[in-house]
C-alpha positions as CSV (number, residue, x, y, z in Angstrom):
1,M,92.0,74.4,75.7
2,L,95.1,75.1,77.8
3,Q,94.0,78.7,78.2
4,D,90.4,77.7,79.2
5,N,91.6,75.2,81.7
6,R,93.9,78.0,83.2
7,K,91.0,80.3,83.3
8,K,88.7,77.8,85.0
9,G,91.5,77.0,87.5
10,K,91.9,80.7,88.1
11,Q,88.1,81.2,88.8
12,K,88.0,78.2,91.0
13,K,90.9,79.5,93.1
14,M,89.2,83.0,93.4
15,Q,85.9,81.4,94.4
16,S,88.0,79.3,97.1
17,E,89.5,82.5,98.6
18,R,86.2,84.2,98.7
19,D,84.6,81.1,100.6
20,K,87.5,80.6,103.0
21,K,86.4,81.1,106.5
22,G,87.6,79.8,109.9
23,A,85.8,77.1,111.4
24,G,85.6,78.7,115.0
25,L,82.0,79.9,114.4
26,A,80.6,77.0,112.4
27,D,80.1,79.1,109.4
28,E,82.7,77.7,106.9
29,D,80.2,76.2,104.5
30,V,77.5,78.9,104.9
31,E,77.0,81.4,102.1
32,T,76.7,85.0,103.4
33,I,74.4,87.1,101.2
34,H,76.3,90.4,100.3
35,Y,74.3,93.7,99.4
36,W,75.6,95.9,96.6
37,I,74.6,99.4,95.5
38,Y,75.2,99.8,91.7
39,S,74.9,102.3,88.8
40,P,74.0,101.0,85.4
41,G,75.9,103.5,83.4
42,D,76.4,107.1,83.9
43,G,73.1,108.5,84.9
44,A,71.6,105.0,84.8
45,C,71.7,105.3,80.9
46,K,72.0,101.5,80.6
47,W,69.2,100.6,82.9
48,D,66.4,99.9,80.4
49,E,68.8,97.8,78.3
50,F,70.0,95.8,81.4
51,C,66.7,95.2,82.7
52,K,65.5,93.6,79.4
53,R,68.6,91.5,79.1
54,G,68.4,90.5,82.8
55,I,72.0,91.5,83.6
56,M,74.3,94.1,85.2
57,G,77.2,95.2,83.5
58,L,80.5,97.3,83.9
59,G,82.5,99.0,81.4
60,W,86.3,99.1,81.3
61,S,86.1,97.4,77.9
62,A,89.7,98.8,77.3
63,I,91.1,96.3,79.6
64,G,89.5,93.3,78.2
65,D,88.4,90.2,80.0
66,L,88.7,90.8,83.8
67,S,89.3,87.2,84.7
68,Q,92.7,87.4,83.1
69,Y,93.8,89.5,86.1
70,T,95.0,87.9,89.3
71,S,95.0,90.9,91.6
72,K,93.8,94.6,91.9
73,D,97.2,96.0,91.2
74,E,97.3,94.1,87.8
75,M,93.9,95.8,86.9
76,K,95.3,99.2,88.1
77,T,98.5,98.7,85.8
78,A,96.4,97.9,82.9
79,M,93.9,100.8,83.4
80,K,96.9,103.1,83.7
81,A,98.6,101.7,80.5
82,K,95.5,101.4,78.3
83,I,93.6,104.4,79.4
84,D,95.3,107.3,81.4
85,P,98.7,106.9,83.1
86,T,98.1,110.0,85.2
87,K,95.3,108.5,87.3
88,T,95.5,106.2,90.3
89,Y,92.3,104.0,89.5
90,K,92.2,102.9,93.0
91,N,88.7,102.9,93.4
92,D,87.9,101.7,90.0
93,A,90.2,98.8,90.3
94,H,88.6,97.8,93.6
95,A,85.2,97.9,92.1
96,T,86.2,95.7,89.0
97,W,87.9,93.3,91.3
98,Q,84.8,93.0,93.6
99,F,82.6,92.5,90.5
100,L,84.9,89.8,89.3
101,R,85.9,88.1,92.5
102,E,83.8,89.0,95.5
103,M,80.2,89.2,94.0
104,K,78.3,85.9,93.9
105,P,75.0,84.4,92.9
106,G,72.6,85.1,95.6
107,D,73.9,88.4,96.4
108,V,71.3,91.4,96.3
109,V,71.8,94.5,94.2
110,F,70.3,97.9,94.5
111,A,70.4,99.8,91.3
112,K,70.6,103.6,91.5
113,K,70.2,106.5,89.4
114,G,72.6,109.5,90.3
115,M,72.9,110.0,94.2
116,H,69.3,110.5,95.0
117,S,67.1,107.7,93.4
118,I,66.8,103.9,93.7
119,I,65.4,102.4,90.5
120,G,65.5,98.5,91.2
121,R,66.4,95.7,93.3
122,G,67.6,92.3,92.0
123,V,69.4,89.0,92.8
124,V,72.7,87.9,91.2
125,A,72.1,84.9,89.1
126,S,75.4,84.0,87.6
127,D,79.1,84.2,88.0
128,Y,81.3,86.7,86.0
129,M,81.0,86.6,82.2
130,Y,82.9,88.3,79.5
131,D,80.3,89.2,76.9
132,T,81.0,91.6,74.0
133,T,77.2,91.6,72.8
134,D,77.8,95.2,74.1
135,T,81.2,96.2,73.2
136,E,81.2,99.2,75.7
137,Y,79.8,97.0,78.7
138,P,81.3,93.5,78.2
139,N,81.7,92.6,81.8
140,V,78.3,91.3,83.0
141,R,76.6,89.2,85.4
142,K,73.0,87.7,85.0
143,V,70.6,89.3,87.4
144,K,67.0,88.6,88.2
145,W,65.5,92.1,88.7
146,T,62.7,91.5,91.3
147,N,61.9,95.2,91.7
148,I,61.7,98.1,89.1
149,G,60.5,101.4,90.0
150,E,61.8,104.6,91.3
151,W,62.2,105.5,95.0
152,A,63.8,108.4,96.7
153,H,67.3,107.4,98.2
154,P,67.5,108.2,101.9
155,S,70.0,110.9,102.1
156,Q,72.8,110.8,99.4
157,A,74.1,107.6,97.8
158,V,77.8,107.1,97.1
159,M,79.2,108.2,93.8
160,K,81.0,104.8,93.0
161,T,79.8,102.6,90.2
162,L,79.7,99.4,92.6
163,T,79.9,99.4,96.4
164,D,79.5,96.5,98.9
165,I,77.1,97.8,101.6
166,T,76.7,94.6,103.4
167,I,78.2,95.9,106.7
168,Y,75.8,98.9,106.9
169,T,72.9,96.9,108.3
170,D,70.8,99.9,108.9
171,Y,71.3,101.3,105.5
172,V,70.4,97.9,104.0
173,A,67.3,97.9,106.0
174,K,66.3,101.1,104.6
175,L,66.8,100.3,101.1
176,N,64.9,97.0,101.6
177,A,62.0,99.0,103.2
178,L,62.0,101.3,100.2
179,V,61.1,98.5,97.7
180,D,59.0,96.8,100.4
181,D,60.0,93.3,99.3
182,A,63.1,92.4,101.2
183,D,62.5,88.7,101.6
184,T,61.4,87.7,98.1
185,E,64.4,85.5,97.0
186,Q,65.5,84.3,100.6
187,E,62.8,81.8,100.9
188,D,64.3,79.5,98.3
189,I,67.7,79.3,99.7
190,A,68.7,75.7,100.6
191,F,70.9,75.8,103.8
192,P,73.4,73.3,104.5
193,E,72.1,70.3,106.7
194,Y,73.4,70.0,110.2
195,T,72.5,67.2,112.3
196,P,73.0,66.2,116.1
197,E,75.4,63.5,114.8
198,K,77.4,66.2,112.8
199,F,77.5,68.2,116.2
200,L,78.9,65.1,118.1
201,E,81.5,64.8,115.3
202,E,82.8,68.3,115.6
203,V,82.3,68.8,119.4
204,Y,83.9,66.8,121.9
205,M,80.8,66.0,124.0
206,D,79.1,62.5,124.6
207,A,75.5,62.1,123.3
208,D,74.1,62.1,126.8
209,C,75.5,65.3,127.6
210,Y,74.2,66.7,124.2
211,D,70.7,65.5,124.7
212,T,70.6,67.1,128.2
213,L,71.8,70.4,126.8
214,V,69.3,70.5,124.1
215,E,66.6,69.6,126.6
216,L,67.7,72.4,128.9
217,V,67.8,75.0,126.0
218,R,64.2,74.1,124.9
219,M,62.8,73.8,128.5
220,K,64.6,76.7,130.1
221,K,65.0,78.7,127.0
222,N,68.0,80.6,128.5
223,V,71.2,78.5,129.0
224,I,74.7,79.7,129.9
225,L,77.7,77.5,128.8
226,Q,80.2,78.1,131.5
227,G,83.7,76.8,131.8
228,A,87.5,77.5,131.9
229,P,89.1,78.9,128.7
230,G,89.7,76.4,126.0
231,V,86.8,73.9,126.7
232,G,85.1,75.0,123.4
233,K,82.2,77.1,124.6
234,T,82.2,79.5,121.5
235,F,83.1,76.7,119.2
236,A,79.9,74.7,120.4
237,A,77.4,77.6,120.6
238,K,76.6,78.0,116.9
239,R,76.9,74.3,116.3
240,L,74.3,73.7,119.1
241,A,71.8,76.1,117.4
242,Y,72.4,74.7,114.0
243,S,72.0,71.1,115.3
244,M,68.6,72.0,116.9
245,M,67.3,73.9,113.9
246,G,68.8,71.0,111.5
247,C,70.5,73.3,109.2
248,K,72.9,76.3,109.0
249,D,70.5,79.0,108.5
250,Q,72.4,82.1,109.7
251,N,69.3,84.1,109.4
252,R,68.0,82.5,112.6
253,V,71.1,82.9,114.7
254,M,72.8,85.9,116.0
255,M,75.8,86.3,118.1
256,V,77.0,89.5,120.0
257,Q,79.8,89.7,122.5
258,F,79.3,91.8,125.8
259,H,82.0,94.0,127.2
260,Q,82.0,96.6,129.9
261,S,80.8,99.4,127.6
262,Y,77.9,97.5,126.3
263,T,74.6,99.0,127.3
264,Y,70.8,98.8,127.2
265,E,70.8,101.2,124.3
266,D,73.1,98.7,122.3
267,F,70.8,95.8,123.4
268,I,67.2,97.0,123.3
269,E,66.8,100.6,122.1
270,G,68.2,104.1,122.8
271,F,68.8,107.6,121.3
272,R,71.4,107.6,118.4
273,P,72.3,110.3,115.9
274,S,70.1,110.4,112.9
275,G,71.3,109.8,109.3
276,T,71.9,113.7,109.0
277,G,73.7,113.8,112.2
278,N,72.0,117.0,113.3
279,T,69.2,115.2,115.5
280,F,68.7,112.0,117.5
281,E,66.4,109.4,116.9
282,I,65.3,106.1,118.8
283,K,66.9,103.1,117.2
284,K,66.4,99.5,118.1
285,G,69.2,97.4,119.4
286,A,70.5,94.0,118.5
287,F,68.2,92.0,120.7
288,A,65.2,94.0,119.9
289,N,65.6,93.6,116.1
290,F,66.3,90.1,116.5
291,C,63.1,89.5,118.5
292,R,61.1,91.2,115.8
293,R,62.6,89.0,113.3
294,A,61.7,85.8,115.4
295,S,58.2,87.0,116.0
296,E,57.6,87.5,112.2
297,D,58.4,83.7,111.8
298,P,56.7,81.9,114.7
299,D,57.1,78.4,113.3
300,H,60.9,78.2,113.5
301,E,63.3,78.4,116.3
302,Y,65.8,81.4,116.7
303,F,68.8,81.5,118.7
304,F,70.5,84.6,120.2
305,I,74.0,83.8,121.4
306,I,75.9,86.1,123.8
307,D,79.8,85.5,124.2
308,E,81.2,86.8,127.4
309,I,78.1,87.3,129.0
310,N,79.5,87.9,132.4
311,R,81.7,90.9,131.1
312,G,78.8,93.2,130.6
313,N,76.8,95.1,133.5
314,L,73.9,92.7,133.0
315,S,71.4,94.8,135.2
316,K,71.8,97.6,132.9
317,I,71.9,95.8,129.6
318,F,68.8,93.5,130.3
319,G,66.7,96.2,131.9
320,E,63.1,95.1,132.0
321,L,64.0,91.9,130.0
322,F,64.8,90.2,133.5
323,M,61.1,89.2,133.5
324,L,60.5,88.8,129.9
325,I,63.2,86.3,129.1
326,E,61.6,83.8,131.6
327,N,60.3,80.7,129.8
328,D,56.8,81.2,131.4
329,K,56.6,84.8,130.5
330,R,57.5,84.6,126.9
331,G,54.9,86.3,124.6
332,N,53.9,88.7,127.4
333,A,54.6,92.4,126.5
334,L,55.9,95.3,128.5
335,Q,56.4,99.1,127.5
336,L,59.9,100.0,126.5
337,L,61.7,102.8,128.2
338,Y,62.5,105.2,125.4
339,S,59.9,104.5,122.6
340,G,57.0,103.5,124.8
341,D,56.5,100.5,122.3
342,K,55.1,97.1,123.6
343,F,57.9,94.6,123.6
344,S,58.0,90.8,124.0
345,V,60.3,87.8,123.7
346,P,59.0,85.1,121.3
347,P,58.5,81.7,122.8
348,K,60.7,80.1,120.3
349,L,63.6,82.4,120.7
350,Y,66.5,80.8,122.8
351,I,69.4,82.7,124.5
352,I,72.7,80.9,124.7
353,G,75.4,82.7,126.8
354,M,79.0,81.8,127.3
355,M,80.8,82.5,130.6
356,N,84.6,82.3,131.4
357,T,84.7,80.9,134.9
358,A,88.6,81.5,135.2
359,D,88.4,85.4,134.7
360,R,89.1,86.9,138.3
361,S,88.3,90.4,137.0
362,L,84.7,89.6,136.4
363,A,81.8,90.0,138.8
364,M,79.4,87.1,139.5
365,L,76.0,87.3,137.9
366,D,73.4,88.7,140.0
367,Y,70.8,86.3,141.6
368,A,68.0,87.8,139.7
369,L,69.6,87.0,136.5
370,R,71.1,83.8,137.5
371,R,67.7,82.4,138.5
372,R,66.5,82.8,134.9
373,F,69.4,80.8,133.3
374,A,70.2,77.1,133.4
375,F,74.0,76.7,133.7
376,F,75.7,73.9,131.7
377,E,79.2,73.0,132.8
378,M,81.7,72.4,129.9
379,K,84.8,70.6,131.0
380,P,88.1,69.5,129.2
381,E,87.2,66.6,127.3
382,F,90.6,64.9,126.7
383,E,88.8,61.6,127.6
384,S,86.0,61.9,124.9
385,D,85.8,59.4,122.1
386,G,86.3,62.4,119.7
387,F,89.5,63.6,121.2
388,R,90.8,60.1,121.4
389,E,90.2,59.6,117.7
390,Y,92.0,63.0,117.1
391,R,95.1,61.9,118.9
392,M,95.0,58.4,117.3
393,H,94.9,60.3,113.8
394,L,97.8,62.6,114.8
395,A,99.9,59.5,116.1
396,N,102.5,61.6,117.7
397,G,104.4,60.4,120.8
398,K,105.3,63.9,121.9
399,F,101.7,65.1,121.6
400,D,100.5,62.3,123.7
401,R,103.0,63.0,126.3
402,L,102.0,66.5,126.6
403,I,98.2,65.7,126.7
404,D,99.2,63.3,129.5
405,C,100.9,66.0,131.4
406,V,98.1,68.6,130.9
407,E,95.5,65.9,132.4
408,K,97.8,65.4,135.4
409,L,98.2,69.1,135.7
410,N,94.4,69.5,135.6
411,T,94.0,67.1,138.6
412,I,96.4,69.5,140.6
413,I,94.4,72.5,139.5
414,A,91.0,71.1,140.3
415,A,92.4,70.2,143.7
416,D,93.8,73.6,144.4
417,D,91.4,75.6,146.9
418,S,92.3,78.8,145.0
419,L,91.4,77.5,141.7
420,G,89.1,74.6,141.3
421,E,87.7,72.7,138.2
422,G,86.5,75.9,136.6
423,F,90.3,76.8,135.9
424,C,91.3,73.5,134.4
425,I,92.9,73.7,130.9
426,G,90.8,72.8,128.0
427,H,91.3,70.7,125.2
428,S,90.8,73.4,122.5
429,Y,94.3,74.6,123.0
430,F,95.4,71.5,121.3
431,C,92.7,71.0,118.5
432,N,92.8,71.9,114.8
433,L,96.6,71.0,114.5
434,K,97.1,69.8,110.9
435,E,100.7,68.9,111.5
436,I,102.8,68.2,114.6
437,T,106.2,69.5,115.0
438,D,108.5,70.3,117.7
439,K,108.0,74.0,117.1
440,V,104.2,73.8,117.2
441,L,104.2,71.9,120.6
442,S,106.9,74.1,122.1
443,N,105.0,77.3,121.1
444,I,101.8,75.8,122.8
445,V,103.9,75.3,126.1
446,E,105.8,78.5,126.0
447,Y,103.3,80.9,124.9
448,E,100.0,79.5,126.0
449,M,100.4,77.1,128.9
450,V,103.3,78.8,130.8
451,P,101.7,82.1,130.8
452,L,98.4,80.7,131.9
453,L,100.2,79.0,134.9
454,K,102.0,82.4,135.9
455,E,98.5,83.9,136.0
456,Y,97.1,81.0,138.2
457,W,99.9,80.7,140.6
458,Y,101.0,84.4,140.6
459,D,102.1,84.1,144.2
460,E,103.6,80.5,144.1
461,P,106.6,80.9,141.3
462,I,108.1,77.6,142.5
463,K,105.1,75.6,141.5
464,V,104.9,77.5,138.3
465,K,108.5,76.7,137.5
466,D,108.0,72.9,138.5
467,W,105.1,72.4,136.1
468,A,106.5,74.5,133.4
469,E,109.5,72.2,133.4
470,K,107.2,69.2,133.3
471,L,105.4,70.6,130.2
472,R,108.7,71.3,128.4
473,S,110.0,68.0,129.2
474,S,107.0,66.2,127.7
475,V,107.7,67.7,124.3
476,K,111.5,67.4,124.1
């Protein structure tokens, strides 16, 4: 009984580690589907048996129940001790660790035969199990094999028994296209509910501002959240999308970040090296692919989020989309530059951009693009009900004095002709603090606030010194 409890506790801890995500992008409770390519025995020798049993299995019977190991290093040590001490087993330990800890129900598995054939597609239906029904392959998971056949693998598959291919999105798309049934199981996924009330709990914004923002998004279809660093633009963006959808459906939200090297070819389409690397082919960019996905599901809303939208060369990135993204031009098609395909932006696809108003190095948006967006100003929300509750919960005098000092500092920044409200210090610098210590507050002042003031008043060192001392004094 004690051993069973330890095993359950260990498995629970491992699942917790897999699911641990930061809260910055509002995905902490959203399950991400992983895609795997897998060989059911040498030369797929176990495929028929595994299909009948509705499982996938790994060997390594010599090292016993995988759940007894707490790390890949332990697995490698066991493999060396019980099989062959001269081998490294680096890749083998990694694969067995992923099978035990990282794979989860709902993940998609492509079964392969050798390096040139795909023979099945399935959905993982259970956690790891140690089952000695087959003494050679005792490490198993239940799988619902939805597609069985044989398809020529594009180029050459990896040799490893089990590989996580999730990050190779083009490759996953090609494999899904092979079996021509990519969305079979995804229709039944129950996404976590996310309501406007939940948004207002997490984002320091009052209900009237939220209602205004939602109305702007639905009417204008293109909205930019602008404000100084630390006002919660990125924090709010996905939560806004989820609140409008009513659930955390990651398939209907996509986020990219613009930068100086981001191009039309990345965004819409362009020539890219082919799979062989010997030729070039036209590949669709992030926005074009997302628009296609939205157009195939016209009953639901989709959200394309662009972080740091003013860091890119917007005229080059958007190209002919200047017209197509307008709310009254949605659904109209233009011919694309490279492929000549007809392209349109679906009516229920909304663009949410984030713009940092305090970055001197960035050019302003040109008027042609500015006219097509509504601009929603996000400001420091130290006086919001949510932040007040947060302060009361922390109940720390030094924290309160620091916030009061920052609010006074913001009044000075807003009145400064060379700065203004767009440079005020945001509340997110002080959020998500689980424990308040002198060291925590001092670090915020010394390594976040003071460097920011030096940038703001780089030609007024006396003013920087004066306010730096006020901030330091508030936490002493």
